[in-house]
C-alpha positions in Angstrom: 71.7 -49.3 -11.4 70.9 -49.6 -15.1 67.7 -51.5 -14.0 66.6 -49.1 -12.3 66.6 -46.4 -14.7 65.0 -48.9 -16.9 62.2 -49.7 -14.6 61.8 -46.0 -14.4 61.9 -45.2 -17.9 59.0 -47.7 -18.5 57.1 -46.7 -15.7 57.0 -42.9 -16.9 56.2 -43.9 -20.4 52.7 -46.5 -19.2 52.1 -43.4 -17.1 52.2 -40.9 -19.7 50.3 -43.7 -22.1 47.4 -44.1 -19.8 46.4 -40.4 -19.6 46.3 -39.8 -23.5 44.0 -42.6 -23.8 41.7 -40.8 -21.3 41.9 -37.2 -23.5 41.0 -39.4 -26.4 37.6 -41.3 -25.3 36.6 -38.4 -23.3 35.9 -36.8 -26.9 35.5 -39.4 -29.0 32.3 -39.5 -31.4 32.2 -42.8 -31.2 28.8 -43.8 -29.1 25.2 -42.4 -28.9 24.5 -39.0 -28.8 20.9 -37.5 -27.9 20.0 -33.8 -28.8 19.3 -31.9 -25.9 19.0 -28.4 -27.3 19.5 -25.9 -30.4 21.9 -22.7 -29.6 22.0 -19.8 -31.6 23.0 -16.0 -31.2 22.2 -12.8 -32.5 25.9 -11.6 -31.7 24.8 -9.9 -28.5 22.9 -12.8 -26.4 23.2 -16.5 -27.0 19.9 -18.9 -26.8 19.8 -21.9 -26.3 16.4 -23.8 -26.5 15.7 -27.2 -24.9 14.7 -30.2 -27.5 12.3 -32.3 -26.2 12.3 -36.3 -27.3 15.5 -34.8 -29.7 16.9 -37.3 -32.3 19.8 -39.7 -31.3 22.8 -40.6 -33.5 24.6 -43.6 -33.5 28.0 -43.4 -34.2 29.8 -46.7 -34.8 33.6 -47.7 -35.0 33.3 -49.0 -38.5 32.2 -45.7 -39.8 28.5 -46.0 -39.9 26.2 -44.3 -38.3 22.4 -44.3 -37.4 19.8 -41.9 -36.6 16.7 -42.7 -34.4 13.6 -40.2 -34.1 14.5 -38.2 -36.9 12.1 -36.4 -39.3 15.2 -36.4 -41.8 15.2 -39.0 -44.9 18.5 -39.8 -44.1 18.4 -42.1 -41.4 21.7 -44.3 -41.9 25.0 -44.6 -43.7 28.5 -43.9 -43.0 30.3 -41.2 -41.8 33.7 -39.6 -42.7 35.8 -36.9 -40.3 38.0 -34.0 -41.9 39.9 -32.3 -39.0 40.5 -28.6 -38.9 38.8 -27.7 -41.9 40.0 -24.4 -42.7 36.5 -23.5 -45.1 34.4 -23.6 -41.7 36.7 -21.8 -38.8 39.1 -24.6 -38.4 36.4 -26.9 -37.2 36.0 -30.5 -37.6 33.6 -31.6 -40.2 31.8 -34.7 -39.9 30.5 -36.0 -43.7 27.1 -38.1 -44.0 26.5 -40.5 -46.9 23.5 -41.7 -46.5 22.0 -44.5 -47.9 20.0 -42.8 -50.0 22.2 -41.3 -51.6 22.3 -37.9 -49.8 25.4 -36.2 -48.4 25.2 -34.0 -45.7 28.1 -32.4 -44.1 28.2 -30.7 -40.2 31.0 -28.4 -38.8 31.7 -30.4 -35.0 33.1 -29.5 -31.7 33.3 -30.9 -28.2 32.5 -28.5 -25.8 32.1 -29.5 -21.7 31.9 -33.2 -23.0 29.1 -32.2 -25.1 28.8 -32.5 -28.9 28.0 -29.5 -31.0 26.7 -29.9 -34.6 26.5 -27.1 -37.1 25.0 -27.6 -40.4 26.8 -26.7 -43.4 24.8 -25.8 -46.7 26.2 -26.6 -50.1 28.0 -23.3 -50.3 30.0 -24.4 -47.6 28.5 -21.7 -45.2 26.2 -22.1 -41.9 23.7 -20.0 -43.2 23.9 -18.2 -39.8 25.5 -14.8 -38.9 27.1 -16.1 -35.4 26.2 -19.4 -33.5 23.6 -22.1 -34.7 23.9 -25.7 -33.6 22.5 -28.4 -32.0 23.6 -30.1 -28.9 24.2 -33.2 -28.3 25.0 -34.9 -24.4 26.4 -38.7 -24.8 24.0 -41.7 -23.6 25.6 -43.9 -21.1 27.2 -47.2 -22.9 
């Protein structure tokens, strides 16, 4: 009887862990993300404007990043993530420390398996009254 209970507990633990792993992978920032749209709002309406040939941001496991097809001076460096920042609407913050020494911050979240990045100015604001963000789609590995 003990063996049946033990086997059942092991099975339930394995099944429970595999679902957690899938959730983490689903919203992982690791990978290649291509800008597909800019999103803004005036409070009454939300505007989604497609981006053609948008930049691609590559987030690696070793906390390095690379930005392709960008007009920014910052194209590579390291990133850190601060979870649940109270300063920016309890959103996670990603900080880019660029190879040229610049620091760039974005509030980010995932929506329908897409990454939303909102630039954070040096005073901590996003510079928008409502929403302003770029939406990125994850590219296949």
